[in-house]
C-alpha positions as CSV (number, residue, x, y, z in Angstrom):
1,X,7.7,239.2,76.5
2,X,7.8,237.8,72.9
3,X,4.6,236.8,71.1
4,X,4.7,234.3,68.3
5,X,1.8,233.5,65.9
6,X,0.6,229.9,65.9
7,X,-1.7,229.2,63.0
8,X,-4.4,231.7,62.2
9,X,-5.9,232.4,65.6
10,X,-3.4,231.5,68.3
11,X,-0.4,233.1,70.1
12,X,2.5,231.6,72.0
13,X,3.8,234.1,74.5
14,X,7.3,233.6,75.8
15,X,8.6,235.0,79.1
16,X,11.9,234.6,80.9
17,X,10.9,232.5,83.9
18,X,8.3,230.1,85.3
19,X,7.2,232.7,87.8
20,X,6.5,235.2,85.0
21,X,4.5,232.5,83.1
22,X,2.4,231.9,86.2
23,X,1.8,235.6,86.6
24,X,0.9,236.1,83.0
25,X,-1.4,233.1,83.0
26,X,-3.3,234.4,86.0
27,X,-3.6,237.9,84.5
28,X,-5.0,236.5,81.2
29,X,-7.5,234.4,83.1
30,X,-8.6,237.5,85.0
31,X,-9.1,239.5,81.8
32,X,-11.1,236.7,80.2
33,X,-13.3,236.4,83.3
34,X,-14.0,240.2,83.3
35,X,-14.8,240.1,79.6
36,X,-11.9,242.2,78.3
37,X,-10.2,239.3,76.5
38,X,-11.9,236.9,74.1
39,X,-10.0,233.6,73.9
40,X,-11.0,230.0,73.9
41,X,-8.0,228.4,75.6
42,X,-5.2,229.7,77.9
43,X,-2.5,227.1,78.5
44,X,0.6,227.8,80.6
45,X,3.9,225.9,80.3
46,X,7.3,226.2,81.9
47,X,8.1,229.7,80.3
48,X,5.3,230.2,77.8
49,X,1.5,230.8,77.7
50,X,-0.5,229.6,74.7
51,X,-3.7,231.5,73.8
52,X,-5.9,229.7,71.3
53,X,-9.1,230.9,69.7
54,X,-8.3,234.6,69.4
55,X,-10.3,236.9,67.2
56,X,-7.4,239.4,66.6
57,X,-4.1,237.8,67.5
58,X,-2.0,240.5,65.9
59,X,-3.6,243.2,68.0
60,X,-3.1,241.2,71.2
61,X,0.5,240.4,70.3
62,X,1.3,244.1,69.9
63,X,-0.4,244.9,73.2
64,X,1.4,242.1,75.1
65,X,4.9,242.8,73.8
66,X,4.5,246.5,74.6
67,X,3.6,245.7,78.2
68,X,5.4,244.6,81.3
69,X,4.9,241.1,82.8
70,X,2.2,241.6,85.5
71,X,3.1,241.1,89.1
72,X,2.6,237.7,90.8
73,X,-1.1,237.0,91.4
74,X,-2.6,236.6,94.8
75,X,-2.1,233.1,96.1
76,X,-5.1,230.7,96.0
77,X,-7.0,230.6,99.3
78,X,-7.5,226.8,99.3
79,X,-4.7,224.3,99.8
80,X,-5.0,220.7,98.5
81,X,-3.4,218.2,100.9
82,X,-2.3,215.0,99.3
83,X,-1.6,212.0,101.6
84,X,1.8,210.4,100.8
85,X,3.8,207.4,102.0
86,X,7.5,208.2,101.5
87,X,8.3,204.7,100.3
88,X,9.7,205.3,96.8
89,X,12.4,203.2,95.3
90,X,14.6,206.3,94.6
91,X,14.3,207.8,98.0
92,X,17.8,206.7,99.1
93,X,19.3,208.0,95.8
94,X,17.6,211.4,96.3
95,X,18.9,211.5,99.9
96,X,22.4,210.8,98.7
97,X,22.1,213.6,96.1
98,X,20.9,216.0,98.7
99,X,23.5,214.9,101.3
100,X,20.8,214.0,103.9
101,X,19.2,210.9,105.4
102,X,16.1,209.4,103.6
103,X,13.8,210.5,106.4
104,X,15.1,214.1,106.0
105,X,14.1,214.0,102.3
106,X,10.6,213.2,103.5
107,X,10.6,215.9,106.1
108,X,11.9,218.6,103.7
109,X,9.4,217.6,101.0
110,X,6.4,217.4,103.4
111,X,7.4,220.8,104.9
112,X,7.2,222.5,101.5
113,X,4.2,224.2,100.1
114,X,4.0,223.7,96.4
115,X,2.2,225.5,93.5
116,X,1.1,223.9,90.3
117,X,3.0,225.8,87.7
118,X,1.4,224.1,84.7
119,X,0.0,220.7,83.6
120,X,1.0,218.3,80.8
121,X,2.6,215.0,79.9
122,X,-0.6,213.1,80.8
123,X,-4.1,214.1,81.9
124,X,-4.0,215.2,85.5
125,X,-0.2,215.5,85.7
126,X,0.8,218.8,87.3
127,X,4.3,220.3,87.4
128,X,4.7,221.5,91.0
129,X,7.3,224.1,92.1
130,X,8.3,225.1,95.6
131,X,11.5,223.3,96.6
132,X,14.6,225.6,96.7
133,X,16.9,225.3,93.7
134,X,19.6,223.4,95.6
135,X,17.2,220.5,95.9
136,X,17.0,220.1,92.1
137,X,17.6,216.4,91.1
138,X,18.5,214.9,87.7
139,X,16.2,212.5,85.9
140,X,17.2,208.8,86.0
141,X,19.9,207.8,83.6
142,X,17.6,204.9,82.5
143,X,13.9,205.7,82.5
144,X,11.5,203.0,83.8
145,X,9.2,201.4,81.2
146,X,6.3,201.6,83.7
147,X,5.9,203.9,86.7
148,X,3.0,203.0,88.9
149,X,0.0,205.3,89.2
150,X,0.2,207.5,92.3
151,X,4.0,207.7,92.3
152,X,5.3,210.9,93.8
153,X,8.4,211.9,91.9
154,X,11.1,214.6,91.5
155,X,12.9,215.8,88.4
156,X,14.8,219.1,88.0
157,X,12.9,221.7,90.0
158,X,9.6,219.9,89.8
159,X,7.5,217.5,91.9
160,X,4.9,215.5,90.1
161,X,2.4,212.7,90.8
162,X,1.8,210.1,88.0
163,X,-1.9,210.0,87.5
164,X,-1.7,206.6,85.7
165,X,0.9,203.9,85.0
166,X,3.3,205.1,82.2
167,X,6.9,205.2,81.3
168,X,8.9,207.8,83.1
169,X,12.4,208.9,84.2
170,X,11.6,210.9,87.3
171,X,13.0,210.0,90.8
172,X,10.3,208.2,92.8
173,X,10.2,209.1,96.4
174,X,6.7,208.2,97.5
175,X,3.2,207.0,96.8
176,X,-0.3,208.5,97.1
177,X,-3.8,207.1,96.7
178,X,-5.1,210.4,95.5
179,X,-7.0,210.2,92.1
180,X,-5.4,212.9,90.0
181,X,-7.7,212.4,87.0
182,X,-11.3,211.2,87.0
183,X,-13.3,211.8,83.8
184,X,-16.5,211.4,85.8
185,X,-15.5,214.2,88.2
186,X,-16.0,217.9,87.5
187,X,-13.4,219.1,87.0
188,X,-11.7,215.9,86.0
189,X,-8.3,217.1,87.1
190,X,-7.6,217.3,90.8
191,X,-4.8,219.8,90.2
192,X,-4.9,222.9,88.0
193,X,-2.3,225.7,87.4
194,X,-2.2,227.9,90.4
195,X,-3.4,225.2,92.9
196,X,-1.5,225.2,96.2
197,X,-0.5,221.7,97.3
198,X,1.0,220.1,100.4
199,X,2.1,216.6,100.9
200,X,1.0,215.1,104.2
201,X,2.8,211.9,105.5
202,X,0.2,209.1,105.8
203,X,1.3,205.6,106.8
204,X,-2.1,204.1,106.2
205,X,-3.2,203.5,102.6
206,X,-6.5,205.0,101.7
207,X,-6.1,208.3,103.5
208,X,-8.2,210.9,101.7
209,X,-7.3,214.1,100.0
210,X,-8.2,217.2,102.0
211,X,-9.1,220.7,100.8
212,X,-8.0,223.1,103.5
213,X,-8.6,226.9,103.7
214,X,-5.3,228.7,103.7
215,X,-6.2,230.6,106.8
216,X,-6.2,227.5,108.9
217,X,-2.8,227.2,110.6
218,X,-0.9,224.1,109.6
219,X,0.4,221.6,112.1
220,X,4.2,221.3,111.7
221,X,5.1,218.0,110.0
222,X,6.7,215.4,112.2
223,X,7.9,212.5,110.1
224,X,8.5,209.2,111.9
225,X,10.1,206.8,109.5
226,X,8.8,203.2,109.4
227,X,10.6,202.0,106.2
228,X,12.6,204.8,104.8
229,X,14.4,202.5,102.3
230,X,11.3,202.0,100.2
231,X,10.3,199.3,97.8
232,X,12.8,197.8,95.4
């Protein structure tokens, strides 16, 4: 680990992988909850964790850099199931990149359990990991000026859902009606770092998000395509 001072009361801790960042984030949250760490904000990213509002950043920097990255945290017990229609305009392009049929992209994606590695870009936008590395996809050569809210998208190793309409260069494979960010809800964000997520095929618009205990066995996904080419 490497700890860099940021201003007078913050640290940016660098690690070597996303998995280590998730493990460190979970450990720092645990320490704050038990009262052994005084910090205002703990913000994970791809390979860093930012700690803001520290009373003694120099001491913590020395402590962290002398320690090993903690082991992976226990998995969250609850799984958030997001209904998705695999109707995205880039579904065929992703299928060609993977070397499979479009309906196979939907099956692979829906059979994968994801974890929110970190959040950013826009309020409510989570960067979800879980797909094997050979399913990484490049961003579009030409970003769209407006991606519709609820678009389920891929870029690199990540899956994400656009919480609102915005420019974007990710590959769009589907659509969900889930509300990712609602300032009237507590918490406002549906997804937070560490959340386990599954995408469940739903042909009918308006299917609701479900929060499922992890102990409940999951019914295997059987994807029956209705319009696998998606909207243009």
